[in-house]
C-alpha positions in Angstrom: 49.3 -10.6 -17.6 49.0 -11.5 -21.2 47.6 -8.9 -23.7 44.7 -11.1 -24.1 43.5 -10.8 -20.6 44.0 -6.9 -20.6 42.0 -6.5 -23.6 39.1 -8.4 -22.3 38.8 -6.3 -19.2 37.3 -3.2 -20.9 34.8 -5.6 -22.5 33.6 -6.8 -19.0 33.3 -3.5 -17.8 31.3 -2.2 -20.7 29.1 -5.3 -20.6 28.5 -4.7 -16.8 27.6 -1.1 -17.4 25.3 -2.0 -20.3 23.7 -4.8 -18.2 23.2 -2.3 -15.3 21.6 0.3 -17.6 19.4 -2.1 -19.1 18.3 -3.4 -15.5 17.4 0.1 -14.6 15.6 0.7 -17.8 13.5 -2.4 -17.2 12.8 -1.4 -13.6 11.8 2.0 -14.6 9.5 0.8 -17.4 7.8 -1.7 -15.0 6.7 1.4 -13.0 9.4 0.8 -10.1 9.7 4.1 -8.3 13.0 3.7 -6.5 11.3 4.2 -3.3 12.8 2.2 -0.4 10.1 2.8 2.0 6.4 4.2 2.1 7.9 7.5 3.5 9.9 7.9 0.2 6.7 7.7 -1.6 5.4 10.8 0.2 8.6 12.7 1.6 6.4 15.7 2.7 3.6 13.7 4.2 2.4 14.7 7.7 -0.1 12.9 9.9 -3.8 14.2 9.1 -5.3 12.3 12.1 -5.2 8.9 13.9 -7.3 6.7 16.0 -7.8 3.1 17.0 -10.2 0.5 15.9 -11.8 -1.5 18.6 -14.0 -4.7 18.3 -16.0 -5.6 21.3 -13.7 -3.5 23.3 -10.6 -5.3 22.1 -7.9 -3.1 20.5 -7.2 -4.2 17.0 -5.1 -1.4 15.3 -4.0 2.1 15.6 -4.5 3.9 12.2 -3.0 7.1 10.9 -3.8 8.8 7.7 -0.6 10.5 6.0 -1.0 13.1 3.3 1.1 16.0 1.8 -1.7 18.5 1.9 -4.7 19.8 4.2 -7.6 19.3 3.7 -7.5 15.6 2.8 -8.0 14.9 -0.9 -8.9 11.3 -1.8 -7.8 11.8 -5.3 -4.3 12.7 -4.1 -1.5 10.4 -2.9 -1.7 9.4 0.8 -0.9 6.6 3.0 -2.8 4.7 5.6 -0.6 3.2 8.3 -2.1 0.3 10.6 0.0 -0.8 13.7 -1.6 -3.9 15.0 -2.3 -4.9 18.5 -3.2 -8.4 17.8 -2.0 -11.3 15.5 -4.3 -11.5 12.5 -3.7 -14.1 9.6 -3.4 -12.8 6.0 -6.4 -14.9 5.1 -8.6 -13.0 7.8 -7.2 -9.6 6.7 -8.3 -10.5 3.0 -11.4 -11.9 4.1 -12.4 -8.7 6.4 -11.4 -6.4 3.6 -13.4 -8.2 1.0 -16.6 -8.3 3.2 -16.2 -4.6 3.7 -15.7 -3.9 0.0 -18.9 -5.9 -0.8 -20.8 -4.1 2.0 -19.8 -0.7 0.7 -20.2 -1.4 -3.2 -23.0 -4.1 -3.1 -24.3 -5.2 -6.6 -22.2 -2.7 -8.5 -19.2 -5.1 -8.5 -19.5 -8.3 -10.6 -18.2 -11.7 -9.1 -15.4 -12.0 -11.5 -14.0 -8.5 -10.4 -14.4 -9.3 -6.7 -12.5 -12.8 -7.3 -9.6 -10.8 -8.9 -9.5 -8.3 -6.2 -9.5 -11.0 -3.5 -6.6 -12.8 -5.3 -4.6 -9.5 -5.6 -5.1 -8.8 -1.9 -4.1 -12.4 -1.0 -0.8 -11.9 -2.9 -0.4 -8.5 -1.4 -0.9 -8.9 2.2 1.0 -11.1 5.0 0.2 -12.4 8.6 0.6 -9.8 11.4 1.7 -9.9 15.0 1.4 -7.3 17.7 3.6 -4.3 16.9 3.6 -4.9 13.0 2.8 -2.1 10.6 1.0 -2.4 7.3 0.9 0.8 5.3 -1.2 1.2 1.9 -0.1 4.0 -0.3 -2.5 5.4 -2.6 -1.0 6.1 -6.2 -3.4 8.5 -8.1 -4.3 7.4 -11.4 -2.5 3.9 -11.0 -3.5 2.0 -7.9 -1.6 1.2 -4.5 1.5 -0.2 -3.0 1.6 -2.1 0.4 4.4 -2.0 2.8 5.1 -4.1 5.8 7.2 -2.1 8.4 9.1 -0.4 5.8 9.4 -3.2 3.1 7.6 -3.2 0.0 5.0 -6.0 -0.2 3.2 -5.4 -3.5 2.2 -3.0 -6.1 -1.3 -3.3 -7.4 -2.0 -1.3 -10.6 -5.8 -1.2 -10.2 -7.3 2.1 -9.6 -10.9 0.8 -8.8 -9.5 -1.8 -6.3 -7.5 1.0 -4.7 -10.6 3.3 -4.3 -12.7 0.4 -3.0 -9.9 -0.6 -0.5 -9.2 2.7 0.8 -13.1 3.3 1.1 -13.0 0.7 3.9 -11.7 3.5 6.2 -12.4 6.7 4.3 -16.0 6.4 2.7 -18.7 8.3 4.5 -20.6 4.8 4.9 -17.4 3.3 6.6 -18.3 0.9 9.5 -16.4 3.1 12.0 -17.5 6.8 11.3 -15.7 7.8 14.4 -12.3 6.6 13.3 -12.9 7.9 9.9 -13.4 11.4 11.7 -10.4 11.1 13.5 -8.3 10.1 10.6 -9.4 13.2 8.5 -8.4 15.3 11.6 -11.9 16.5 12.2 -12.6 17.8 15.6 -15.9 16.9 17.3 
């Protein structure tokens, strides 16, 4: 080897380390948590409760509420995991979510906000098939992350949307109060 090629190798190694460090700094600055799965987000989480959503007698999904503490505190980190029994399109998931958000929050939300939220959910969701799992993780003070199986789908930094979205299941005025009771781990 010539002396020129030997002298260039340390420069390449240094550049690679600097590039790696810069990339890591960018990821951390952008809010990347390094979590590979939703379980990494909540390492000490336990299932508080679970139940099924049925519509006209048909099983739609099995839901489990995960948190790191009892009793459940909606202002803390938690995850809502849905394991689907049926195929449902992304569009239908978004449409149903937005219908429930509108029902729960009524006139308190302006059309521009609702349109932004619908677009955010459209980008975050995916079609589901029987056996698929979607998990939403509540990020206190920030928003939420969505996972399909264990793969990160999206992060939405909108605390108001996160509250409205999880209210679909956890608000006292939820459409399925029995499922809410089961998710919270309440006994009849």
